[in-house]
C-alpha positions as CSV (number, residue, x, y, z in Angstrom):
1,N,-0.1,0.2,0.0
2,P,1.8,3.7,-1.1
3,S,2.8,5.6,1.6
4,T,-0.4,7.9,2.8
5,T,1.2,10.4,4.9
6,P,0.6,13.6,3.6
7,R,4.2,15.4,2.9
8,Q,4.9,19.0,2.2
9,P,8.5,20.5,0.6
10,K,10.0,21.5,3.9
11,A,10.5,25.7,2.7
12,E,6.3,25.6,2.3
13,K,4.5,26.8,5.3
14,L,0.8,26.3,5.2
15,S,-1.8,27.8,7.6
16,E,-3.5,25.9,9.4
17,A,-6.7,26.0,7.1
18,A,-4.7,24.7,4.4
19,L,-3.7,22.1,6.6
20,K,-6.9,20.9,7.4
21,A,-8.0,20.8,4.0
22,L,-5.2,18.5,2.9
23,E,-6.2,15.9,5.9
24,A,-9.4,16.3,4.7
25,A,-8.6,15.3,1.2
26,E,-6.3,12.5,2.2
27,R,-8.8,10.8,4.2
28,E,-11.0,10.9,0.9
29,L,-7.7,9.4,-0.8
30,R,-7.6,6.5,1.3
31,G,-11.2,6.1,1.0
32,G,-11.4,5.2,-2.6
33,K,-12.7,8.7,-3.3
34,W,-9.7,10.3,-5.8
35,Q,-12.0,12.9,-7.6
36,K,-13.4,14.0,-4.8
37,A,-10.1,15.0,-2.9
38,I,-9.1,16.8,-6.1
39,R,-12.5,19.1,-5.0
40,T,-11.1,19.2,-1.9
41,V,-7.5,20.8,-2.5
42,N,-9.7,23.0,-5.6
43,A,-11.6,24.3,-3.2
44,S,-9.0,25.4,-0.5
45,A,-8.1,29.1,-1.4
46,Q,-5.4,28.9,1.0
47,L,-3.8,25.5,-0.7
48,K,-3.7,27.2,-4.2
49,G,-0.5,27.2,-6.6
50,T,1.5,25.6,-3.5
51,E,3.7,22.8,-3.9
52,A,1.9,20.6,-1.8
53,A,-1.6,20.9,-3.5
54,T,0.4,20.2,-7.1
55,L,2.1,17.2,-5.0
56,F,-1.2,15.8,-3.7
57,M,-2.8,16.5,-6.9
58,G,-0.8,14.3,-8.5
59,R,-0.8,11.5,-5.9
60,A,-4.7,11.5,-6.6
61,Y,-4.5,11.4,-10.5
62,C,-1.9,8.5,-9.9
63,R,-4.9,6.6,-8.2
64,G,-7.4,7.5,-10.8
65,K,-5.0,6.5,-13.3
66,D,-5.2,9.6,-14.8
67,Q,-2.1,9.8,-16.8
68,P,-2.6,13.2,-18.5
69,N,-3.1,15.0,-15.4
70,A,-0.6,13.2,-13.0
71,L,1.9,14.2,-15.6
72,N,1.1,17.7,-15.9
73,A,1.2,17.9,-11.7
74,L,4.7,15.7,-12.0
75,N,5.8,18.9,-14.5
76,N,4.2,21.7,-12.0
77,L,6.2,20.4,-9.5
78,K,9.1,22.9,-8.4
79,T,11.8,21.0,-6.7
80,S,13.3,17.5,-7.9
81,T,12.3,15.8,-4.1
82,A,8.2,16.6,-4.7
83,R,9.1,15.1,-8.4
84,A,10.6,11.8,-6.8
85,Q,7.7,11.3,-4.3
86,L,5.6,11.4,-6.5
87,R,7.2,9.3,-8.7
88,E,7.3,6.7,-6.2
89,Y,3.8,7.2,-5.2
90,C,2.6,6.2,-8.6
91,Q,4.9,3.2,-8.8
92,Q,3.8,1.9,-5.8
93,L,1.0,1.9,-7.3
94,D,1.8,0.1,-10.6
95,F,1.5,3.4,-12.5
96,E,4.9,4.4,-14.2
97,L,4.8,8.6,-15.1
């Protein structure tokens, strides 16, 4: 089972509201509701444009086997660490980027 611990890039500080939105989305993703999880992240103004949101979205798209959107998220990640995390997560799902 892929790691479900939400990881945010170390340099990025998120507000409490943003963290709560990520936690809610993480529960939805673990429950198999990847599309709902994406909507939760998209609805959070505090997460807009953050690396944590982009990484989460990539993970959710991998869970849903949505390669075009997963690749888009991968290409929008700013750090090599986040890109490696996304690739590893998707590989654990037998989904190659």
